[in-house]
PAVEXDREN-474513 format. One record per residue (C-alpha): residue in one letter; x, y, z. Coordinates in steps of 0.05 Angstrom, whole numbers. Example, Ala and Ser with C-alpha at 12.3 -4.5 7.8 and 13.67 -1.06 7.14 Angstrom:
2
[A,[246,-90,156]],
[S,[273,-21,143]],
# end
This chain:
817
[M,[0,0,0]],
[L,[26,69,-18]],
[S,[-1,139,-21]],
[F,[-15,179,-84]],
[Q,[43,225,-67]],
[Q,[90,165,-63]],
[L,[62,141,-129]],
[S,[79,208,-159]],
[S,[149,208,-130]],
[I,[165,136,-151]],
[T,[144,147,-223]],
[Q,[167,219,-230]],
[G,[99,234,-258]],
[R,[62,300,-263]],
[E,[3,307,-216]],
[V,[-52,331,-262]],
[Q,[-104,330,-206]],
[V,[-106,307,-134]],
[V,[-175,297,-104]],
[Q,[-179,263,-36]],
[P,[-128,211,-58]],
[Q,[-140,140,-35]],
[P,[-84,93,-13]],
[V,[-62,49,-71]],
[V,[-82,-23,-56]],
[H,[-97,-54,-123]],
[L,[-60,-46,-189]],
[L,[-105,-53,-250]],
[T,[-84,-58,-323]],
[D,[-145,-94,-352]],
[S,[-211,-58,-345]],
[R,[-248,-124,-349]],
[K,[-217,-147,-284]],
[L,[-241,-92,-239]],
[S,[-266,-120,-174]],
[Q,[-257,-66,-121]],
[P,[-257,6,-146]],
[A,[-237,34,-78]],
[G,[-162,33,-72]],
[T,[-151,14,-145]],
[V,[-103,52,-190]],
[F,[-113,40,-264]],
[F,[-51,43,-308]],
[A,[-74,62,-378]],
[I,[-24,23,-420]],
[R,[-19,28,-495]],
[G,[-4,-40,-523]],
[K,[4,-69,-592]],
[Y,[-69,-86,-599]],
[N,[-104,-44,-547]],
[D,[-102,22,-511]],
[G,[-121,27,-438]],
[H,[-140,100,-446]],
[K,[-203,78,-482]],
[Y,[-230,51,-416]],
[L,[-219,110,-371]],
[S,[-292,134,-376]],
[Q,[-319,65,-363]],
[L,[-275,55,-302]],
[Y,[-292,124,-276]],
[R,[-366,107,-280]],
[Q,[-351,43,-242]],
[G,[-319,81,-185]],
[V,[-244,81,-199]],
[R,[-214,146,-174]],
[T,[-139,139,-187]],
[F,[-109,138,-257]],
[V,[-40,135,-286]],
[V,[-41,159,-358]],
[E,[9,175,-412]],
[Q,[-34,218,-457]],
[G,[-88,270,-454]],
[E,[-91,345,-442]],
[P,[-94,361,-367]],
[A,[-153,408,-376]],
[A,[-192,355,-413]],
[L,[-175,302,-361]],
[T,[-197,344,-303]],
[H,[-262,362,-339]],
[L,[-279,290,-355]],
[Y,[-258,261,-288]],
[P,[-269,316,-236]],
[E,[-267,270,-176]],
[A,[-205,230,-196]],
[S,[-132,236,-177]],
[I,[-93,233,-242]],
[L,[-19,223,-255]],
[L,[11,237,-323]],
[V,[74,196,-340]],
[K,[116,184,-402]],
[D,[104,109,-402]],
[S,[48,76,-362]],
[L,[79,6,-367]],
[Q,[145,34,-342]],
[A,[108,69,-285]],
[L,[76,3,-266]],
[Q,[144,-30,-265]],
[Q,[173,25,-223]],
[V,[118,17,-172]],
[A,[129,-58,-168]],
[A,[205,-48,-162]],
[W,[194,0,-104]],
[H,[147,-50,-72]],
[R,[197,-106,-78]],
[Q,[250,-65,-42]],
[Q,[206,-62,20]],
[F,[217,-136,34]],
[Q,[280,-172,56]],
[I,[261,-244,42]],
[P,[289,-298,-3]],
[V,[263,-291,-74]],
[I,[272,-346,-126]],
[G,[273,-322,-197]],
[V,[257,-374,-250]],
[T,[270,-368,-324]],
[G,[284,-413,-384]],
[S,[251,-433,-448]],
[N,[203,-486,-422]],
[G,[178,-509,-354]],
[K,[181,-442,-318]],
[T,[109,-444,-295]],
[I,[110,-517,-276]],
[V,[175,-511,-237]],
[K,[148,-448,-202]],
[E,[84,-483,-183]],
[W,[119,-546,-159]],
[L,[171,-507,-119]],
[A,[115,-468,-86]],
[Q,[80,-533,-68]],
[L,[144,-568,-45]],
[L,[168,-510,-2]],
[S,[100,-490,27]],
[P,[106,-535,89]],
[D,[165,-492,111]],
[E,[149,-424,81]],
[L,[92,-377,68]],
[V,[101,-373,-7]],
[V,[79,-320,-56]],
[K,[86,-337,-129]],
[S,[69,-312,-198]],
[P,[-3,-326,-215]],
[R,[-14,-368,-277]],
[S,[40,-352,-328]],
[Y,[49,-280,-306]],
[N,[121,-275,-330]],
[S,[119,-217,-379]],
[Q,[136,-144,-374]],
[L,[64,-134,-351]],
[G,[55,-198,-312]],
[V,[117,-194,-269]],
[P,[100,-128,-235]],
[L,[30,-153,-221]],
[S,[61,-215,-190]],
[V,[110,-178,-147]],
[W,[55,-131,-122]],
[Q,[26,-191,-85]],
[L,[84,-190,-35]],
[N,[63,-174,36]],
[A,[93,-176,105]],
[N,[67,-247,118]],
[H,[108,-280,63]],
[T,[174,-314,79]],
[L,[191,-335,8]],
[A,[174,-311,-62]],
[I,[178,-348,-128]],
[F,[170,-308,-192]],
[E,[180,-330,-263]],
[A,[207,-285,-318]],
[G,[200,-294,-393]],
[I,[228,-251,-449]],
[S,[222,-249,-524]],
[L,[270,-192,-541]],
[P,[339,-168,-518]],
[G,[337,-114,-465]],
[E,[274,-140,-430]],
[M,[307,-180,-375]],
[E,[342,-121,-343]],
[K,[274,-91,-329]],
[L,[247,-155,-298]],
[Q,[310,-163,-257]],
[Q,[299,-94,-226]],
[I,[229,-115,-207]],
[I,[242,-185,-181]],
[R,[311,-175,-152]],
[P,[320,-250,-140]],
[T,[366,-274,-85]],
[L,[364,-345,-114]],
[G,[357,-366,-187]],
[L,[334,-426,-227]],
[F,[348,-434,-301]],
[T,[303,-489,-329]],
[N,[331,-500,-399]],
[I,[342,-467,-466]],
[G,[301,-482,-528]],
[S,[269,-454,-590]],
[A,[211,-415,-561]],
[H,[213,-341,-582]],
[N,[277,-353,-622]],
[E,[255,-301,-673]],
[G,[272,-245,-624]],
[F,[345,-264,-617]],
[A,[404,-269,-663]],
[S,[425,-336,-634]],
[L,[413,-384,-576]],
[E,[476,-358,-545]],
[Q,[448,-288,-544]],
[K,[383,-313,-514]],
[V,[420,-350,-458]],
[A,[461,-287,-443]],
[E,[398,-245,-440]],
[K,[362,-293,-394]],
[L,[423,-297,-348]],
[K,[415,-223,-334]],
[L,[360,-242,-285]],
[F,[413,-274,-241]],
[A,[463,-217,-240]],
[H,[462,-211,-164]],
[V,[437,-279,-139]],
[E,[470,-315,-82]],
[L,[460,-382,-116]],
[L,[437,-407,-184]],
[F,[406,-476,-196]],
[Y,[410,-507,-264]],
[C,[423,-571,-303]],
[A,[496,-575,-324]],
[D,[477,-619,-384]],
[H,[449,-558,-420]],
[T,[514,-540,-452]],
[L,[499,-469,-474]],
[V,[472,-451,-405]],
[H,[530,-486,-370]],
[Q,[583,-451,-412]],
[A,[551,-383,-404]],
[V,[546,-390,-329]],
[Q,[618,-413,-323]],
[R,[641,-349,-355]],
[Q,[607,-309,-300]],
[S,[622,-305,-226]],
[I,[557,-336,-201]],
[N,[554,-386,-145]],
[T,[518,-448,-171]],
[F,[484,-512,-150]],
[T,[479,-560,-208]],
[W,[451,-628,-226]],
[G,[466,-670,-287]],
[R,[468,-738,-319]],
[R,[530,-728,-363]],
[Q,[567,-668,-336]],
[E,[602,-663,-268]],
[A,[552,-632,-220]],
[D,[534,-624,-147]],
[V,[480,-676,-157]],
[T,[497,-732,-205]],
[I,[439,-771,-234]],
[N,[466,-842,-240]],
[A,[404,-874,-269]],
[T,[330,-864,-283]],
[T,[283,-923,-295]],
[T,[208,-926,-305]],
[A,[166,-968,-258]],
[G,[92,-963,-274]],
[H,[72,-890,-268]],
[R,[135,-871,-231]],
[T,[207,-856,-248]],
[I,[260,-884,-201]],
[V,[319,-837,-196]],
[V,[386,-860,-169]],
[Y,[432,-801,-153]],
[T,[496,-783,-116]],
[Y,[499,-722,-71]],
[L,[554,-706,-21]],
[G,[587,-772,-36]],
[Q,[525,-813,-19]],
[K,[483,-852,-68]],
[Q,[409,-845,-56]],
[R,[344,-868,-89]],
[L,[279,-830,-99]],
[A,[215,-840,-138]],
[L,[182,-786,-181]],
[P,[108,-791,-195]],
[F,[118,-781,-270]],
[T,[147,-818,-329]],
[D,[149,-765,-385]],
[E,[217,-733,-395]],
[A,[193,-661,-388]],
[S,[162,-674,-320]],
[V,[222,-713,-297]],
[E,[268,-655,-315]],
[N,[224,-605,-281]],
[A,[220,-649,-219]],
[L,[296,-656,-218]],
[H,[304,-581,-217]],
[C,[259,-581,-156]],
[L,[298,-638,-125]],
[A,[362,-597,-129]],
[V,[329,-541,-90]],
[L,[305,-589,-36]],
[L,[373,-622,-29]],
[Q,[408,-556,-23]],
[R,[360,-539,34]],
[S,[383,-603,70]],
[L,[314,-633,77]],
[P,[313,-706,102]],
[L,[307,-757,46]],
[S,[241,-784,74]],
[E,[211,-714,75]],
[I,[234,-701,4]],
[Q,[201,-766,-20]],
[D,[137,-750,17]],
[R,[133,-681,-16]],
[L,[150,-708,-85]],
[D,[94,-759,-79]],
[R,[45,-702,-74]],
[L,[65,-669,-140]],
[H,[17,-672,-198]],
[P,[20,-646,-270]],
[V,[4,-572,-278]],
[A,[-48,-564,-332]],
[M,[-39,-497,-366]],
[R,[-84,-471,-420]],
[L,[-111,-541,-432]],
[E,[-186,-553,-431]],
[M,[-215,-622,-425]],
[K,[-285,-635,-451]],
[E,[-331,-692,-469]],
[A,[-341,-698,-544]],
[I,[-384,-734,-595]],
[N,[-390,-810,-599]],
[G,[-358,-825,-532]],
[C,[-296,-785,-548]],
[Y,[-256,-742,-500]],
[L,[-227,-678,-527]],
[I,[-164,-643,-503]],
[D,[-166,-572,-529]],
[D,[-96,-541,-535]],
[T,[-107,-488,-588]],
[Y,[-67,-437,-548]],
[N,[4,-449,-570]],
[N,[42,-497,-615]],
[D,[115,-498,-596]],
[L,[153,-563,-588]],
[G,[154,-559,-512]],
[G,[79,-547,-510]],
[L,[68,-605,-557]],
[A,[106,-651,-511]],
[I,[65,-629,-451]],
[A,[-1,-639,-489]],
[L,[19,-708,-515]],
[N,[37,-729,-445]],
[L,[-30,-706,-419]],
[Q,[-64,-745,-474]],
[A,[-25,-807,-456]],
[S,[-45,-801,-383]],
[Q,[-120,-801,-397]],
[P,[-163,-862,-383]],
[Q,[-163,-909,-441]],
[R,[-223,-896,-486]],
[G,[-196,-927,-549]],
[A,[-148,-898,-599]],
[H,[-108,-834,-589]],
[T,[-115,-783,-645]],
[L,[-73,-721,-655]],
[I,[-96,-663,-699]],
[L,[-36,-617,-708]],
[S,[-24,-554,-749]],
[D,[40,-524,-776]],
[L,[86,-503,-719]],
[L,[105,-430,-723]],
[E,[164,-388,-698]],
[S,[206,-447,-677]],
[G,[271,-419,-703]],
[L,[288,-485,-735]],
[A,[294,-504,-808]],
[E,[229,-536,-833]],
[E,[254,-607,-844]],
[A,[293,-608,-778]],
[L,[231,-583,-742]],
[Y,[184,-636,-769]],
[K,[235,-690,-758]],
[Q,[233,-670,-685]],
[V,[157,-669,-686]],
[A,[155,-739,-715]],
[E,[205,-763,-663]],
[L,[164,-732,-608]],
[V,[98,-761,-632]],
[Q,[123,-832,-644]],
[P,[131,-856,-572]],
[H,[65,-827,-548]],
[R,[20,-882,-576]],
[V,[-15,-836,-626]],
[Q,[-53,-883,-670]],
[R,[-78,-830,-718]],
[L,[-45,-765,-738]],
[I,[-82,-711,-777]],
[G,[-36,-656,-801]],
[I,[-65,-589,-823]],
[G,[-24,-536,-859]],
[P,[19,-529,-922]],
[V,[85,-539,-886]],
[I,[70,-601,-845]],
[S,[37,-631,-907]],
[K,[102,-621,-945]],
[Y,[137,-668,-896]],
[R,[83,-722,-894]],
[H,[136,-774,-910]],
[L,[164,-766,-840]],
[F,[100,-789,-806]],
[G,[83,-857,-835]],
[E,[8,-871,-834]],
[A,[-24,-802,-830]],
[V,[-74,-757,-864]],
[F,[-59,-686,-885]],
[Y,[-100,-625,-905]],
[T,[-72,-559,-929]],
[S,[-122,-518,-888]],
[T,[-173,-523,-832]],
[A,[-228,-510,-883]],
[D,[-207,-571,-923]],
[F,[-208,-614,-861]],
[L,[-278,-590,-842]],
[K,[-304,-603,-912]],
[A,[-282,-675,-906]],
[F,[-302,-683,-832]],
[D,[-349,-741,-817]],
[S,[-366,-750,-744]],
[A,[-378,-824,-754]],
[N,[-303,-833,-765]],
[F,[-288,-814,-693]],
[R,[-313,-859,-637]],
[N,[-288,-873,-566]],
[E,[-222,-836,-577]],
[V,[-179,-787,-539]],
[I,[-170,-730,-588]],
[L,[-116,-678,-578]],
[V,[-128,-615,-619]],
[K,[-66,-572,-621]],
[G,[-53,-516,-669]],
[A,[-30,-445,-679]],
[R,[-85,-394,-672]],
[V,[-80,-371,-744]],
[F,[-108,-439,-764]],
[G,[-174,-427,-728]],
[F,[-175,-495,-694]],
[E,[-233,-471,-650]],
[K,[-277,-491,-710]],
[I,[-250,-562,-705]],
[V,[-264,-562,-630]],
[Q,[-335,-539,-644]],
[A,[-345,-596,-693]],
[F,[-326,-646,-639]],
[Q,[-368,-616,-584]],
[Q,[-416,-664,-551]],
[K,[-467,-608,-537]],
[V,[-475,-551,-585]],
[H,[-518,-510,-537]],
[G,[-482,-443,-534]],
[T,[-486,-438,-459]],
[V,[-425,-463,-421]],
[L,[-405,-466,-348]],
[E,[-330,-460,-342]],
[V,[-301,-491,-279]],
[N,[-231,-468,-258]],
[L,[-199,-527,-223]],
[D,[-140,-485,-200]],
[A,[-189,-438,-165]],
[L,[-220,-497,-130]],
[V,[-152,-518,-105]],
[H,[-137,-447,-82]],
[N,[-202,-443,-43]],
[L,[-190,-512,-13]],
[N,[-122,-490,10]],
[F,[-149,-426,39]],
[Y,[-196,-464,84]],
[R,[-144,-516,100]],
[S,[-98,-460,123]],
[R,[-150,-442,176]],
[L,[-151,-512,206]],
[M,[-111,-542,263]],
[P,[-62,-596,240]],
[D,[-106,-653,265]],
[T,[-173,-627,241]],
[K,[-203,-670,186]],
[L,[-239,-641,126]],
[M,[-305,-665,95]],
[V,[-324,-632,30]],
[M,[-394,-626,1]],
[V,[-401,-651,-71]],
[K,[-477,-658,-68]],
[A,[-522,-627,-120]],
[F,[-474,-641,-177]],
[A,[-418,-610,-135]],
[Y,[-458,-545,-127]],
[G,[-469,-546,-202]],
[S,[-396,-554,-219]],
[G,[-394,-627,-238]],
[S,[-390,-682,-186]],
[F,[-338,-730,-212]],
[E,[-288,-679,-236]],
[V,[-291,-641,-170]],
[A,[-290,-705,-129]],
[N,[-230,-731,-168]],
[L,[-192,-666,-153]],
[L,[-210,-670,-80]],
[Q,[-188,-742,-76]],
[F,[-121,-723,-107]],
[H,[-113,-668,-55]],
[R,[-128,-717,1]],
[V,[-189,-690,35]],
[D,[-215,-738,88]],
[Y,[-288,-745,69]],
[L,[-338,-729,15]],
[A,[-412,-717,26]],
[V,[-470,-725,-23]],
[A,[-544,-716,-14]],
[Y,[-569,-781,-44]],
[A,[-544,-851,-55]],
[D,[-545,-846,-131]],
[E,[-494,-789,-127]],
[G,[-448,-833,-85]],
[V,[-457,-893,-132]],
[M,[-437,-849,-191]],
[L,[-373,-827,-156]],
[R,[-355,-899,-138]],
[E,[-366,-921,-210]],
[H,[-318,-866,-232]],
[G,[-262,-889,-186]],
[I,[-273,-846,-124]],
[T,[-249,-886,-64]],
[L,[-254,-833,-8]],
[P,[-304,-846,48]],
[I,[-371,-817,26]],
[M,[-427,-796,73]],
[V,[-498,-798,43]],
[M,[-539,-743,76]],
[N,[-609,-764,56]],
[P,[-611,-839,44]],
[A,[-679,-869,28]],
[P,[-697,-939,51]],
[D,[-699,-964,-20]],
[S,[-626,-944,-28]],
[F,[-598,-982,32]],
[A,[-576,-1041,-11]],
[K,[-537,-993,-56]],
[L,[-504,-962,5]],
[Q,[-478,-1029,27]],
[Q,[-458,-1051,-43]],
[Y,[-417,-987,-56]],
[T,[-390,-977,15]],
[L,[-428,-912,25]],
[E,[-441,-887,96]],
[P,[-511,-861,112]],
[E,[-530,-803,155]],
[I,[-579,-829,207]],
[Y,[-625,-776,235]],
[A,[-688,-812,259]],
[L,[-704,-876,298]],
[E,[-751,-904,244]],
[Q,[-697,-892,192]],
[L,[-646,-930,234]],
[Q,[-696,-987,244]],
[A,[-705,-993,169]],
[F,[-630,-991,158]],
[V,[-612,-1046,208]],
[A,[-668,-1089,181]],
[S,[-634,-1088,112]],
[L,[-566,-1109,136]],
[E,[-532,-1173,115]],
[E,[-500,-1220,165]],
[G,[-426,-1217,178]],
[N,[-410,-1148,152]],
[K,[-394,-1084,189]],
[Y,[-429,-1019,171]],
[K,[-411,-946,185]],
[I,[-463,-893,201]],
[H,[-463,-819,220]],
[L,[-511,-793,273]],
[K,[-544,-726,259]],
[L,[-561,-687,322]],
[D,[-611,-631,324]],
[T,[-583,-572,364]],
[G,[-631,-518,339]],
[M,[-635,-522,263]],
[H,[-698,-564,271]],
[R,[-692,-595,203]],
[L,[-666,-666,215]],
[G,[-633,-700,273]],
[F,[-640,-734,340]],
[V,[-654,-695,404]],
[S,[-634,-718,473]],
[E,[-702,-748,487]],
[D,[-689,-798,430]],
[F,[-624,-825,460]],
[E,[-653,-881,503]],
[A,[-688,-915,445]],
[L,[-631,-898,396]],
[F,[-576,-931,437]],
[D,[-619,-990,458]],
[L,[-626,-1006,383]],
[L,[-553,-995,368]],
[Q,[-533,-1043,424]],
[Q,[-572,-1098,388]],
[Y,[-530,-1088,325]],
[P,[-456,-1086,344]],
[Q,[-438,-1092,271]],
[V,[-462,-1020,262]],
[Q,[-407,-971,279]],
[V,[-421,-898,292]],
[V,[-362,-863,259]],
[S,[-385,-791,270]],
[A,[-435,-748,307]],
[F,[-451,-680,277]],
[S,[-499,-622,276]],
[H,[-511,-562,232]],
[L,[-507,-488,249]],
[A,[-569,-450,231]],
[G,[-540,-379,229]],
[A,[-464,-384,225]],
[D,[-461,-337,165]],
[E,[-488,-277,204]],
[A,[-457,-244,265]],
[L,[-528,-228,286]],
[H,[-536,-301,306]],
[N,[-469,-311,341]],
[D,[-501,-322,409]],
[F,[-548,-375,379]],
[S,[-490,-408,343]],
[Q,[-450,-411,407]],
[Q,[-511,-441,442]],
[Q,[-516,-494,387]],
[I,[-443,-511,394]],
[A,[-448,-518,469]],
[T,[-510,-563,461]],
[F,[-474,-605,410]],
[R,[-412,-614,453]],
[S,[-457,-638,510]],
[M,[-497,-685,466]],
[A,[-434,-713,433]],
[T,[-404,-728,500]],
[E,[-466,-768,518]],
[V,[-463,-804,451]],
[E,[-392,-827,464]],
[A,[-408,-847,536]],
[R,[-467,-890,514]],
[L,[-428,-921,456]],
[G,[-366,-934,497]],
[Y,[-319,-908,443]],
[S,[-299,-842,411]],
[V,[-330,-816,347]],
[T,[-310,-760,299]],
[K,[-347,-697,319]],
[H,[-363,-640,271]],
[I,[-409,-580,270]],
[L,[-374,-525,231]],
[N,[-394,-509,159]],
[S,[-358,-461,112]],
[A,[-382,-401,151]],
[G,[-366,-434,217]],
[I,[-294,-448,196]],
[V,[-284,-373,188]],
[R,[-326,-349,247]],
[F,[-315,-401,301]],
[P,[-245,-431,291]],
[E,[-240,-450,365]],
[H,[-295,-502,354]],
[Q,[-264,-543,297]],
[L,[-269,-606,340]],
[D,[-248,-668,300]],
[M,[-273,-648,230]],
[V,[-305,-590,192]],
[R,[-350,-591,131]],
[L,[-332,-547,72]],
[G,[-388,-531,23]],
[I,[-402,-466,-14]],
[G,[-334,-437,6]],
[L,[-298,-487,-39]],
[Y,[-337,-460,-98]],
[G,[-315,-388,-86]],
[V,[-369,-358,-42]],
[E,[-348,-339,28]],
[A,[-413,-344,67]],
[T,[-397,-293,121]],
[G,[-373,-241,70]],
[S,[-313,-223,113]],
[E,[-262,-264,74]],
[Q,[-289,-261,3]],
[E,[-225,-229,-24]],
[A,[-186,-290,-3]],
[L,[-226,-336,-48]],
[R,[-223,-344,-123]],
[P,[-286,-349,-166]],
[V,[-292,-420,-191]],
[S,[-349,-418,-242]],
[T,[-362,-373,-301]],
[L,[-428,-381,-337]],
[K,[-424,-359,-410]],
[T,[-472,-357,-467]],
[T,[-475,-326,-537]],
[V,[-515,-276,-576]],
[S,[-565,-311,-622]],
[Q,[-592,-250,-658]],
[V,[-588,-174,-656]],
[K,[-645,-128,-678]],
[S,[-668,-56,-673]],
[I,[-736,-36,-645]],
[N,[-772,30,-645]],
[A,[-795,70,-585]],
[G,[-860,42,-558]],
[E,[-849,-29,-583]],
[T,[-849,-86,-534]],
[V,[-803,-145,-522]],
[G,[-819,-216,-499]],
[Y,[-877,-253,-467]],
[S,[-934,-212,-437]],
[R,[-903,-151,-471]],
[K,[-867,-135,-407]],
[G,[-807,-103,-440]],
[I,[-825,-34,-466]],
[A,[-776,8,-506]],
[D,[-780,80,-481]],
[V,[-734,100,-539]],
[A,[-706,65,-600]],
[K,[-663,7,-577]],
[T,[-617,-47,-600]],
[I,[-636,-115,-571]],
[A,[-594,-178,-568]],
[T,[-626,-246,-557]],
[I,[-580,-291,-517]],
[A,[-581,-367,-513]],
[I,[-600,-378,-440]],
[G,[-666,-384,-405]],
[Y,[-699,-413,-343]],
[A,[-691,-484,-371]],
[D,[-616,-472,-365]],
[G,[-625,-449,-293]],
[Y,[-626,-374,-306]],
[D,[-677,-349,-257]],
[R,[-740,-317,-284]],
[R,[-736,-264,-230]],
[F,[-680,-231,-270]],
[S,[-733,-207,-320]],
[N,[-746,-135,-337]],
[G,[-681,-101,-319]],
[V,[-671,-136,-252]],
[G,[-615,-178,-282]],
[Q,[-553,-156,-318]],
[V,[-502,-191,-361]],
[L,[-434,-172,-388]],
[V,[-431,-157,-462]],
[Q,[-364,-134,-489]],
[G,[-344,-124,-416]],
[Q,[-402,-76,-402]],
[R,[-461,-89,-358]],
[R,[-526,-90,-397]],
[P,[-597,-101,-369]],
[L,[-647,-153,-390]],
[I,[-709,-127,-424]],
[G,[-774,-167,-422]],
[N,[-786,-233,-388]],
[V,[-735,-290,-385]],
[C,[-760,-344,-432]],
[M,[-749,-419,-427]],
[D,[-689,-422,-473]],
[M,[-669,-350,-484]],
[C,[-676,-278,-460]],
[M,[-665,-209,-488]],
[V,[-614,-156,-469]],
[D,[-612,-81,-483]],
[V,[-546,-71,-520]],
[T,[-561,-1,-546]],
[G,[-496,35,-564]],
[L,[-454,-28,-571]],
[Q,[-431,-60,-636]],
[V,[-457,-129,-621]],
[K,[-465,-187,-670]],
[A,[-491,-258,-669]],
[G,[-441,-305,-637]],
[D,[-412,-254,-589]],
[E,[-396,-279,-519]],
[V,[-439,-259,-460]],
[I,[-420,-269,-387]],
[V,[-479,-287,-343]],
[F,[-438,-293,-279]],
[G,[-364,-296,-263]],
[P,[-308,-256,-230]],
[Q,[-334,-189,-256]],
[L,[-407,-203,-243]],
[T,[-409,-245,-181]],
[L,[-458,-296,-155]],
[V,[-464,-256,-91]],
[E,[-484,-194,-128]],
[L,[-535,-229,-172]],
[A,[-565,-267,-114]],
[N,[-575,-202,-76]],
[A,[-611,-172,-136]],
[I,[-667,-224,-132]],
[G,[-667,-236,-58]],
[T,[-637,-306,-58]],
[I,[-570,-337,-42]],
[P,[-510,-357,-86]],
[Y,[-523,-431,-71]],
[E,[-589,-428,-109]],
[L,[-560,-394,-171]],
[L,[-501,-443,-174]],
[T,[-540,-507,-163]],
[N,[-595,-486,-211]],
[V,[-549,-487,-272]],
[S,[-581,-542,-313]],
[T,[-544,-606,-332]],
[R,[-559,-590,-405]],
[V,[-508,-534,-397]],
[K,[-441,-561,-419]],
[R,[-386,-561,-365]],
[V,[-315,-545,-387]],
[F,[-260,-558,-337]],
[F,[-194,-522,-343]],
[A,[-131,-509,-305]],
[E,[-89,-447,-315]],
# end
């Protein structure tokens, strides 16, 4: 946080106007990402394809009151934005970098700078995970490694952090010096050198030299000595190093690597001792990235057993890859973001790791900007594809087609249009299809052809955000407190199996579903975690036993029906629900005599937990009642254990309770809506990341005259001539009819626009007057810039309802950044 006067001093800018300046808390460079106008300073940056100055008026209307600009007459600026503090600088991007560099200098903590051609983001993410048990780590979000991304990353530093990990990427000479001034790493890690962005450098040697400028003042540099150009360049400089290598002499010598199932066994020598570790990967890129991380852990003198335990928890970092169900039982991996060799290797490895659904197909375009001669490039592509069990290759582009002889059995098209003309969906069935191409080839049209559902409304689920939110709540727990996570109601609309699979990977202790069918589905998809079924019907008791699902028991007659269904010789686990004031379901103390008499008759039934539910934990108004509930539960649970003669797991806190009553975590807590990005108390919302974004498209745009009406019952009346866009979402998709007639808003071209007329079953209409909108344009129904909380407040409901109402006919797309 800094003052406007400090901002002016740091940037050497001209104070055009100072009006009740606010402390600078948030740095904003993308107008679409505004979340909190108060305390935000917007840097109007002129880029190659956009100009931030175009969005000053919009942001001013939205409440931003601090601007850094590099153009505009002072008199005009003060006239247009009379309540704003405005700083005029020569270069807004440079000003942003200067602010971040000043911010970095306020902290004296270890900072690891990571650069290289490939693997930067993965190594950064893995290092953050591996070092987090010892450190409070701040790291670059996503792939924020550019001239713009690095300052935004460094701005995250605060007094709580004990270690920072920032990645830096460059595409031209002279860029790294700027990033070095911002990051000021005390430690460095150079991943490798390759062909990415070669076009900006005269040679690989020049690129290595430019990247090494990040480490001009580091205390220690980690790298692989086998990368000859990197090794030679480092040796010419006076940098302290810590190296690993298979061929070259190094601090850590890799003696052997062998594959065993889904793991790679590494034998290495360090400090004269030969040791053995297992990495949870088999592909070469992941192994190299993990060995970089291993070097850091060894240098920190962690015990071997601890290193192995941490390595076991690593998982592939999915970046820019979307995974979707497709036609005819196929599974689509959409990687139309980049097409360099390193990215191709990552995508092929992801394809190879998917459950077997038949053949593996690769649809690949020409690779651009590799820096290699054409024939050498496609020889490398062929060598890369060959070991990945790709049964069918479809090449698209004039250059890859020219080298068809390198690929054996394959089909080639000179353009995407030619492929789509020949496309027959019947030729693709039960396959894992990787679609990877340069953006100029328009492979999104191929992805659309494979889509299982063509309905234009999509719910995007950010798996990284789910993990972030999970870790936020975990950070609030005592070391021994267990965690149960709610995946009922289709995982709050997000997709049960995919969410449950992620939670299982991240080792939560329990899952909870509402009905037995939900638990059966998870079991059939490979979920092995304990699962509590919260509302089991008597006709589902056989399924509970067959699939090892654990029922919530809340009434005596329900327990009687359950024990009557049991088979001889087996043990069964149940959870007792206690009513402490919610008065929805659960036993009260007066039920205990009959309850425990019955349980004594069935010793094969084990009570594994006793729990209750807080009725008002999300509001401070009800704190006294919540405390009364907790006290009642503690007393009842003590009696439960006394009557049973053994201990049970006790839990009463929900998502709101975790935040508001941390002293009452007991043995376990239950995480629900908080995982999905809604902090129920409202006090910690900034700490969570939005998980779901509901998107739709414009179906048609039309003009109407003043006095004309829109929609059913003629509820939408045009007071003036208007432009109306019909969008492809309605109440059958879960979009609430209460949003009709201007109550609801959506984002069109980043601007909030009201609904006009009633919400229909499959569509609704939006007033887009003044915008240049066309059919097919994207519309955001809710997401980070138009939150569930805000929309729920508009119609007097809660975010749970909006999220769980999203229909199953809406396609879910899961992605990781």
